[in-house]
N, CA, C and O atoms as a CHARMM CRD file, in Angstrom:
* protein
*
  252
    1    1 MET  N      0.83500  -1.17700   0.00000 PROA 1      0.00000
    2    1 MET  CA     0.00000   0.00000   0.00000 PROA 1      0.00000
    3    1 MET  C      0.88100   1.24100   0.00000 PROA 1      0.00000
    4    1 MET  O      1.81200   1.35600   0.79700 PROA 1      0.00000
    5    2 LYS  N      0.57700   2.16800  -0.90300 PROA 2      0.00000
    6    2 LYS  CA     1.34900   3.39700  -0.98700 PROA 2      0.00000
    7    2 LYS  C      0.90700   4.37100   0.09500 PROA 2      0.00000
    8    2 LYS  O     -0.28500   4.46200   0.38800 PROA 2      0.00000
    9    3 PRO  N      1.84500   5.10100   0.69400 PROA 3      0.00000
   10    3 PRO  CA     1.45700   6.10200   1.68300 PROA 3      0.00000
   11    3 PRO  C      0.70900   7.25400   1.01200 PROA 3      0.00000
   12    3 PRO  O      0.88900   7.51900  -0.17700 PROA 3      0.00000
   13    4 PHE  N     -0.12300   7.92400   1.78500 PROA 4      0.00000
   14    4 PHE  CA    -0.88300   9.05300   1.25600 PROA 4      0.00000
   15    4 PHE  C      0.08200  10.15700   0.83700 PROA 4      0.00000
   16    4 PHE  O      1.00100  10.48100   1.59000 PROA 4      0.00000
   17    5 PRO  N     -0.10500  10.74400  -0.34900 PROA 5      0.00000
   18    5 PRO  CA     0.82500  11.78000  -0.84800 PROA 5      0.00000
   19    5 PRO  C      0.56200  13.15100  -0.22100 PROA 5      0.00000
   20    5 PRO  O      0.06000  14.05800  -0.88500 PROA 5      0.00000
   21    6 TRP  N      0.90000  13.29500   1.04900 PROA 6      0.00000
   22    6 TRP  CA     0.61500  14.53900   1.76100 PROA 6      0.00000
   23    6 TRP  C      1.22000  15.77200   1.11300 PROA 6      0.00000
   24    6 TRP  O      0.52400  16.78100   0.99300 PROA 6      0.00000
   25    7 PRO  N      2.50000  15.74800   0.68100 PROA 7      0.00000
   26    7 PRO  CA     3.05200  16.97100   0.07300 PROA 7      0.00000
   27    7 PRO  C      2.24700  17.44100  -1.14400 PROA 7      0.00000
   28    7 PRO  O      1.99800  18.63600  -1.30400 PROA 7      0.00000
   29    8 GLU  N      1.84500  16.50400  -1.99400 PROA 8      0.00000
   30    8 GLU  CA     1.06500  16.86700  -3.17600 PROA 8      0.00000
   31    8 GLU  C     -0.32800  17.36900  -2.78700 PROA 8      0.00000
   32    8 GLU  O     -0.81600  18.35200  -3.34500 PROA 8      0.00000
   33    9 ALA  N     -0.96200  16.69100  -1.83300 PROA 9      0.00000
   34    9 ALA  CA    -2.30400  17.08600  -1.40700 PROA 9      0.00000
   35    9 ALA  C     -2.30200  18.47800  -0.77700 PROA 9      0.00000
   36    9 ALA  O     -3.14800  19.31300  -1.09500 PROA 9      0.00000
   37   10 ILE  N     -1.35100  18.71700   0.11000 PROA 10     0.00000
   38   10 ILE  CA    -1.26600  20.02600   0.76000 PROA 10     0.00000
   39   10 ILE  C     -0.92600  21.10300  -0.26600 PROA 10     0.00000
   40   10 ILE  O     -1.51200  22.18500  -0.25400 PROA 10     0.00000
   41   11 GLY  N      0.01300  20.80700  -1.14600 PROA 11     0.00000
   42   11 GLY  CA     0.37800  21.76600  -2.18800 PROA 11     0.00000
   43   11 GLY  C     -0.79400  22.10800  -3.08200 PROA 11     0.00000
   44   11 GLY  O     -0.98900  23.27000  -3.44000 PROA 11     0.00000
   45   12 PHE  N     -1.57700  21.10000  -3.44700 PROA 12     0.00000
   46   12 PHE  CA    -2.73100  21.34700  -4.30000 PROA 12     0.00000
   47   12 PHE  C     -3.80100  22.14200  -3.55800 PROA 12     0.00000
   48   12 PHE  O     -4.34400  23.11100  -4.08800 PROA 12     0.00000
   49   13 GLY  N     -4.09600  21.73000  -2.34200 PROA 13     0.00000
   50   13 GLY  CA    -5.13400  22.40600  -1.57400 PROA 13     0.00000
   51   13 GLY  C     -4.81000  23.85100  -1.26700 PROA 13     0.00000
   52   13 GLY  O     -5.65800  24.73000  -1.42100 PROA 13     0.00000
   53   14 LEU  N     -3.58200  24.09900  -0.83000 PROA 14     0.00000
   54   14 LEU  CA    -3.20900  25.45400  -0.44500 PROA 14     0.00000
   55   14 LEU  C     -2.73200  26.27900  -1.63900 PROA 14     0.00000
   56   14 LEU  O     -3.02200  27.47200  -1.73000 PROA 14     0.00000
   57   15 GLY  N     -1.99600  25.63800  -2.55600 PROA 15     0.00000
   58   15 GLY  CA    -1.40900  26.37400  -3.67300 PROA 15     0.00000
   59   15 GLY  C     -2.32400  26.55000  -4.86400 PROA 15     0.00000
   60   15 GLY  O     -2.43500  27.65100  -5.40400 PROA 15     0.00000
   61   16 VAL  N     -2.98300  25.48200  -5.28100 PROA 16     0.00000
   62   16 VAL  CA    -3.83600  25.55100  -6.48000 PROA 16     0.00000
   63   16 VAL  C     -5.24500  26.01300  -6.12000 PROA 16     0.00000
   64   16 VAL  O     -5.77900  26.93600  -6.73500 PROA 16     0.00000
   65   17 LEU  N     -5.83500  25.37300  -5.12900 PROA 17     0.00000
   66   17 LEU  CA    -7.19700  25.74900  -4.73600 PROA 17     0.00000
   67   17 LEU  C     -7.23400  27.01100  -3.89100 PROA 17     0.00000
   68   17 LEU  O     -8.29400  27.61000  -3.71300 PROA 17     0.00000
   69   18 LYS  N     -6.07200  27.42300  -3.36600 PROA 18     0.00000
   70   18 LYS  CA    -5.96300  28.63100  -2.53500 PROA 18     0.00000
   71   18 LYS  C     -6.86100  28.57500  -1.29900 PROA 18     0.00000
   72   18 LYS  O     -7.43300  29.58300  -0.88600 PROA 18     0.00000
   73   19 LEU  N     -6.97600  27.37700  -0.71700 PROA 19     0.00000
   74   19 LEU  CA    -7.78100  27.20900   0.48900 PROA 19     0.00000
   75   19 LEU  C     -7.01300  27.71500   1.70200 PROA 19     0.00000
   76   19 LEU  O     -5.80400  27.50400   1.79600 PROA 19     0.00000
   77   20 PRO  N     -7.68700  28.37300   2.62200 PROA 20     0.00000
   78   20 PRO  CA    -7.03800  28.66600   3.89700 PROA 20     0.00000
   79   20 PRO  C     -6.74600  27.33900   4.60600 PROA 20     0.00000
   80   20 PRO  O     -7.50000  26.38000   4.44000 PROA 20     0.00000
   81   21 PRO  N     -5.67400  27.26600   5.38700 PROA 21     0.00000
   82   21 PRO  CA    -5.32900  26.01200   6.05300 PROA 21     0.00000
   83   21 PRO  C     -6.47800  25.40700   6.85000 PROA 21     0.00000
   84   21 PRO  O     -6.64800  24.18800   6.85800 PROA 21     0.00000
   85   22 GLU  N     -7.26400  26.23800   7.51900 PROA 22     0.00000
   86   22 GLU  CA    -8.37400  25.70900   8.31600 PROA 22     0.00000
   87   22 GLU  C     -9.37900  24.95900   7.44200 PROA 22     0.00000
   88   22 GLU  O     -9.86800  23.89500   7.82100 PROA 22     0.00000
   89   23 GLN  N     -9.68100  25.51900   6.27400 PROA 23     0.00000
   90   23 GLN  CA   -10.61900  24.85100   5.36900 PROA 23     0.00000
   91   23 GLN  C    -10.01300  23.56700   4.81100 PROA 23     0.00000
   92   23 GLN  O    -10.69100  22.54400   4.71700 PROA 23     0.00000
   93   24 PHE  N     -8.73700  23.62400   4.44200 PROA 24     0.00000
   94   24 PHE  CA    -8.09100  22.43200   3.90200 PROA 24     0.00000
   95   24 PHE  C     -8.16100  21.27400   4.89500 PROA 24     0.00000
   96   24 PHE  O     -8.52900  20.15900   4.52500 PROA 24     0.00000
   97   25 TRP  N     -7.81400  21.53300   6.14500 PROA 25     0.00000
   98   25 TRP  CA    -7.76500  20.46400   7.13100 PROA 25     0.00000
   99   25 TRP  C     -9.14800  19.97500   7.54700 PROA 25     0.00000
  100   25 TRP  O     -9.26500  18.90000   8.13600 PROA 25     0.00000
  101   26 ARG  N    -10.19200  20.73900   7.25300 PROA 26     0.00000
  102   26 ARG  CA   -11.55500  20.28200   7.53900 PROA 26     0.00000
  103   26 ARG  C    -12.14000  19.44000   6.41100 PROA 26     0.00000
  104   26 ARG  O    -13.17100  18.79300   6.59100 PROA 26     0.00000
  105   27 MET  N    -11.48300  19.44300   5.23700 PROA 27     0.00000
  106   27 MET  CA   -11.99100  18.65600   4.10200 PROA 27     0.00000
  107   27 MET  C    -11.79800  17.17000   4.37200 PROA 27     0.00000
  108   27 MET  O    -10.84500  16.75900   5.03400 PROA 27     0.00000
  109   28 THR  N    -12.72000  16.37800   3.84600 PROA 28     0.00000
  110   28 THR  CA   -12.52300  14.93100   3.88100 PROA 28     0.00000
  111   28 THR  C    -11.66000  14.55100   2.67500 PROA 28     0.00000
  112   28 THR  O    -11.59800  15.30500   1.70400 PROA 28     0.00000
  113   29 PRO  N    -11.00100  13.40600   2.72300 PROA 29     0.00000
  114   29 PRO  CA   -10.24200  12.96400   1.53700 PROA 29     0.00000
  115   29 PRO  C    -11.11100  12.88800   0.28100 PROA 29     0.00000
  116   29 PRO  O    -10.64200  13.19500  -0.81500 PROA 29     0.00000
  117   30 ARG  N    -12.36200  12.48500   0.43300 PROA 30     0.00000
  118   30 ARG  CA   -13.26500  12.41200  -0.72500 PROA 30     0.00000
  119   30 ARG  C    -13.52200  13.80100  -1.29300 PROA 30     0.00000
  120   30 ARG  O    -13.51700  13.97700  -2.51100 PROA 30     0.00000
  121   31 GLU  N    -13.74600  14.79400  -0.43100 PROA 31     0.00000
  122   31 GLU  CA   -13.95700  16.16400  -0.91400 PROA 31     0.00000
  123   31 GLU  C    -12.72500  16.68300  -1.64400 PROA 31     0.00000
  124   31 GLU  O    -12.84600  17.31700  -2.69300 PROA 31     0.00000
  125   32 LEU  N    -11.55100  16.42000  -1.10200 PROA 32     0.00000
  126   32 LEU  CA   -10.31400  16.84000  -1.74900 PROA 32     0.00000
  127   32 LEU  C    -10.16300  16.14300  -3.09800 PROA 32     0.00000
  128   32 LEU  O     -9.76200  16.76800  -4.07900 PROA 32     0.00000
  129   33 SER  N    -10.47900  14.86800  -3.14700 PROA 33     0.00000
  130   33 SER  CA   -10.39900  14.12100  -4.39300 PROA 33     0.00000
  131   33 SER  C    -11.31700  14.71200  -5.45700 PROA 33     0.00000
  132   33 SER  O    -10.91500  14.86300  -6.61100 PROA 33     0.00000
  133   34 TYR  N    -12.54800  15.04800  -5.07300 PROA 34     0.00000
  134   34 TYR  CA   -13.49100  15.65500  -6.02100 PROA 34     0.00000
  135   34 TYR  C    -12.99800  17.02100  -6.49400 PROA 34     0.00000
  136   34 TYR  O    -13.14800  17.36700  -7.66600 PROA 34     0.00000
  137   35 ALA  N    -12.41500  17.78800  -5.59100 PROA 35     0.00000
  138   35 ALA  CA   -11.89600  19.10700  -5.97100 PROA 35     0.00000
  139   35 ALA  C    -10.73700  18.95800  -6.95100 PROA 35     0.00000
  140   35 ALA  O    -10.65900  19.70000  -7.93100 PROA 35     0.00000
  141   36 ILE  N     -9.84300  18.01600  -6.70200 PROA 36     0.00000
  142   36 ILE  CA    -8.72100  17.77900  -7.60600 PROA 36     0.00000
  143   36 ILE  C     -9.23300  17.34700  -8.97100 PROA 36     0.00000
  144   36 ILE  O     -8.76200  17.83600  -9.99700 PROA 36     0.00000
  145   37 GLU  N    -10.19500  16.43200  -8.98600 PROA 37     0.00000
  146   37 GLU  CA   -10.76800  15.95000 -10.24400 PROA 37     0.00000
  147   37 GLU  C    -11.46000  17.07900 -11.00900 PROA 37     0.00000
  148   37 GLU  O    -11.39000  17.12300 -12.23700 PROA 37     0.00000
  149   38 ALA  N    -12.11800  17.98100 -10.30500 PROA 38     0.00000
  150   38 ALA  CA   -12.80000  19.09500 -10.95900 PROA 38     0.00000
  151   38 ALA  C    -11.80700  20.02200 -11.65300 PROA 38     0.00000
  152   38 ALA  O    -12.10800  20.57300 -12.71200 PROA 38     0.00000
  153   39 VAL  N    -10.62900  20.19800 -11.06400 PROA 39     0.00000
  154   39 VAL  CA    -9.63200  21.08700 -11.64800 PROA 39     0.00000
  155   39 VAL  C     -8.83400  20.38200 -12.73700 PROA 39     0.00000
  156   39 VAL  O     -8.60800  20.95100 -13.80500 PROA 39     0.00000
  157   40 ARG  N     -8.41100  19.16000 -12.48000 PROA 40     0.00000
  158   40 ARG  CA    -7.55900  18.42800 -13.42300 PROA 40     0.00000
  159   40 ARG  C     -8.32400  17.68200 -14.50200 PROA 40     0.00000
  160   40 ARG  O     -7.74500  17.30300 -15.52000 PROA 40     0.00000
  161   41 GLY  N     -9.60200  17.46800 -14.29600 PROA 41     0.00000
  162   41 GLY  CA   -10.37500  16.67200 -15.23900 PROA 41     0.00000
  163   41 GLY  C    -10.51500  15.25500 -14.71100 PROA 41     0.00000
  164   41 GLY  O     -9.82000  14.85000 -13.78000 PROA 41     0.00000
  165   42 GLY  N    -11.42100  14.51700 -15.31800 PROA 42     0.00000
  166   42 GLY  CA   -11.68100  13.15300 -14.87600 PROA 42     0.00000
  167   42 GLY  C    -10.49200  12.23600 -15.06800 PROA 42     0.00000
  168   42 GLY  O     -9.55000  12.54400 -15.79800 PROA 42     0.00000
  169   43 ARG  N    -10.56000  11.13400 -14.41200 PROA 43     0.00000
  170   43 ARG  CA    -9.49700  10.13400 -14.53800 PROA 43     0.00000
  171   43 ARG  C     -9.59900   9.45300 -15.88600 PROA 43     0.00000
  172   43 ARG  O    -10.69400   9.16100 -16.36700 PROA 43     0.00000
  173   44 SER  N     -8.46700   9.20600 -16.48400 PROA 44     0.00000
  174   44 SER  CA    -8.48200   8.47200 -17.74600 PROA 44     0.00000
  175   44 SER  C     -8.40400   6.98300 -17.44800 PROA 44     0.00000
  176   44 SER  O     -7.75900   6.55700 -16.48900 PROA 44     0.00000
  177   45 VAL  N     -9.06000   6.21500 -18.27000 PROA 45     0.00000
  178   45 VAL  CA    -9.07900   4.76700 -18.10400 PROA 45     0.00000
  179   45 VAL  C     -7.90100   4.18600 -18.88500 PROA 45     0.00000
  180   45 VAL  O     -7.68700   4.57200 -20.03400 PROA 45     0.00000
  181   46 PRO  N     -7.13600   3.27600 -18.29700 PROA 46     0.00000
  182   46 PRO  CA    -6.01400   2.68500 -19.02500 PROA 46     0.00000
  183   46 PRO  C     -6.49600   1.97400 -20.29000 PROA 46     0.00000
  184   46 PRO  O     -7.59900   1.43000 -20.33200 PROA 46     0.00000
  185   47 LEU  N     -5.66400   1.99000 -21.29400 PROA 47     0.00000
  186   47 LEU  CA    -5.96200   1.33200 -22.55200 PROA 47     0.00000
  187   47 LEU  C     -5.96600  -0.17700 -22.34100 PROA 47     0.00000
  188   47 LEU  O     -5.02300  -0.73000 -21.77500 PROA 47     0.00000
  189   48 ASP  N     -7.02900  -0.84400 -22.79600 PROA 48     0.00000
  190   48 ASP  CA    -7.07600  -2.30000 -22.67100 PROA 48     0.00000
  191   48 ASP  C     -6.48100  -2.94200 -23.91600 PROA 48     0.00000
  192   48 ASP  O     -6.13800  -2.25100 -24.87500 PROA 48     0.00000
  193   49 ARG  N     -6.36000  -4.26100 -23.90000 PROA 49     0.00000
  194   49 ARG  CA    -5.73000  -4.97800 -24.99500 PROA 49     0.00000
  195   49 ARG  C     -6.45300  -4.75500 -26.32200 PROA 49     0.00000
  196   49 ARG  O     -5.81200  -4.59500 -27.36000 PROA 49     0.00000
  197   50 GLY  N     -7.79500  -4.74400 -26.28900 PROA 50     0.00000
  198   50 GLY  CA    -8.57000  -4.51100 -27.50600 PROA 50     0.00000
  199   50 GLY  C     -8.34500  -3.11900 -28.07200 PROA 50     0.00000
  200   50 GLY  O     -8.23200  -2.95000 -29.28600 PROA 50     0.00000
  201   51 GLY  N     -8.28000  -2.12900 -27.20100 PROA 51     0.00000
  202   51 GLY  CA    -8.01600  -0.76500 -27.64500 PROA 51     0.00000
  203   51 GLY  C     -6.63800  -0.62600 -28.25800 PROA 51     0.00000
  204   51 GLY  O     -6.46700   0.07500 -29.25600 PROA 51     0.00000
  205   52 LEU  N     -5.65300  -1.28900 -27.67000 PROA 52     0.00000
  206   52 LEU  CA    -4.29900  -1.27100 -28.21800 PROA 52     0.00000
  207   52 LEU  C     -4.27200  -1.93300 -29.58900 PROA 52     0.00000
  208   52 LEU  O     -3.65500  -1.40800 -30.51600 PROA 52     0.00000
  209   53 ALA  N     -4.93700  -3.08400 -29.73000 PROA 53     0.00000
  210   53 ALA  CA    -4.97500  -3.78400 -31.01500 PROA 53     0.00000
  211   53 ALA  C     -5.61600  -2.89500 -32.07900 PROA 53     0.00000
  212   53 ALA  O     -5.14500  -2.85400 -33.21600 PROA 53     0.00000
  213   54 ASP  N     -6.68300  -2.18500 -31.72100 PROA 54     0.00000
  214   54 ASP  CA    -7.34500  -1.28400 -32.66400 PROA 54     0.00000
  215   54 ASP  C     -6.40600  -0.16400 -33.10000 PROA 54     0.00000
  216   54 ASP  O     -6.32000   0.14600 -34.28900 PROA 54     0.00000
  217   55 LEU  N     -5.70600   0.44300 -32.15100 PROA 55     0.00000
  218   55 LEU  CA    -4.75300   1.49900 -32.50300 PROA 55     0.00000
  219   55 LEU  C     -3.62800   0.97600 -33.38500 PROA 55     0.00000
  220   55 LEU  O     -3.20600   1.65200 -34.32300 PROA 55     0.00000
  221   56 MET  N     -3.14000  -0.23100 -33.08700 PROA 56     0.00000
  222   56 MET  CA    -2.05600  -0.81100 -33.88600 PROA 56     0.00000
  223   56 MET  C     -2.52300  -1.08600 -35.31600 PROA 56     0.00000
  224   56 MET  O     -1.75100  -0.94700 -36.26500 PROA 56     0.00000
  225   57 LYS  N     -3.78300  -1.47300 -35.46300 PROA 57     0.00000
  226   57 LYS  CA    -4.32300  -1.73200 -36.79400 PROA 57     0.00000
  227   57 LYS  C     -4.49700  -0.41400 -37.55900 PROA 57     0.00000
  228   57 LYS  O     -4.18500  -0.33200 -38.74700 PROA 57     0.00000
  229   58 ARG  N     -4.99300   0.60200 -36.87200 PROA 58     0.00000
  230   58 ARG  CA    -5.24100   1.88500 -37.52800 PROA 58     0.00000
  231   58 ARG  C     -3.96800   2.67600 -37.81100 PROA 58     0.00000
  232   58 ARG  O     -3.89500   3.42200 -38.78800 PROA 58     0.00000
  233   59 PHE  N     -2.97600   2.50900 -36.95600 PROA 59     0.00000
  234   59 PHE  CA    -1.72900   3.27500 -37.09400 PROA 59     0.00000
  235   59 PHE  C     -0.51900   2.33900 -37.00100 PROA 59     0.00000
  236   59 PHE  O      0.20600   2.36100 -36.00700 PROA 59     0.00000
  237   60 PRO  N     -0.30200   1.52100 -38.03300 PROA 60     0.00000
  238   60 PRO  CA     0.81500   0.56900 -37.97800 PROA 60     0.00000
  239   60 PRO  C      2.16200   1.29400 -37.99300 PROA 60     0.00000
  240   60 PRO  O      2.27700   2.38800 -38.54500 PROA 60     0.00000
  241   61 ASP  N      3.17500   0.68100 -37.38700 PROA 61     0.00000
  242   61 ASP  CA     4.51600   1.24900 -37.35700 PROA 61     0.00000
  243   61 ASP  C      5.16300   1.22000 -38.73700 PROA 61     0.00000
  244   61 ASP  O      5.92300   2.12400 -39.08500 PROA 61     0.00000
  245   62 GLU  N      4.87100   0.20100 -39.51500 PROA 62     0.00000
  246   62 GLU  CA     5.49300   0.09500 -40.83400 PROA 62     0.00000
  247   62 GLU  C      4.64800   0.79300 -41.89000 PROA 62     0.00000
  248   62 GLU  O      3.43500   0.93900 -41.73600 PROA 62     0.00000
  249   63 ARG  N      5.28700   1.21000 -42.93400 PROA 63     0.00000
  250   63 ARG  CA     4.56900   1.91200 -44.00500 PROA 63     0.00000
  251   63 ARG  C      4.30600   0.99800 -45.16700 PROA 63     0.00000
  252   63 ARG  O      3.71200   1.41800 -46.16000 PROA 63     0.00000
């Protein structure tokens, strides 16, 4: 299990969202996650094997 990325979370909350420290520390992890997602955009889904095969067919390396 990876440790929680406190430096990034604090930096984002205080630096990007410009939250006062009191507000930041009152947020739940879920609220912080939603705020980060709202600013950065939704999470991208990893490419699956079928998607990779489709891309390889459409854009082959060889000419």
